[in-house]
Structures are given as C-alpha cells and as structure tokens.
C-alpha positions, 0 to 999 in steps of 0.5 A, a space after each residue: 499499499 505504501 508503494 501505491 500511495 508513493 506512485 500515486 503521489 508521484 503521478 499527481 505531482 507530475 500531472 500538476 507540473 505538466 498542466 501548469 508548464 506554461 506558468 512555470 516557464 514564464 516564471 523561469 523566464 522572468 528570472 525566478 530560480 527553481 527554489 523560489 518556484 518550488 516555495 510558491 507551490 508548497 501548498 499543493 505539495 502539502 495537501 498531496 502529502 496530507 492526503 496520501 498519509 491520510 489515505 494510508 493511515 485510514 487503509 492501514 487502520 481498516 485492513 484488520 477489519 477487512 480481513 476479519 470480514 
C-alpha cells in the first residue's frame, strides 16, 4: 500500500507540473530560481502529502477489520 501511495503521489505531482508548464516557463523566463518556484507551490505539495498520509493511515486501520470480515 505504501508503494501505491508513493506512485500516486508522484503521478499527481507530475500531472500538476505538466498542466502548469506554461506558468512555470514564464516564471523561469522572468528570472525566478527553481527554489523560489518550488516555494510558491508548497500548498499543493502539502495537500498531496496530507492526502497520501491520511489515505495510507486510514487503509492501515481498516485492513484488520476488512480481513476479519
């Protein structure tokens, strides 16, 4: 399950970058460094991380009940 959560996290991050490629290119053209750009997208990264951890923890807690059923 952990591997699945990590793969999904990477997929969503890549999808987000692909869909916002134009905006990221404009920021790079304006002289922003990669670190400055990454700092501006911290909300997206944190929300994905929290969702992944919540989903993994919820599945981990439900699995014993599911197997008993």
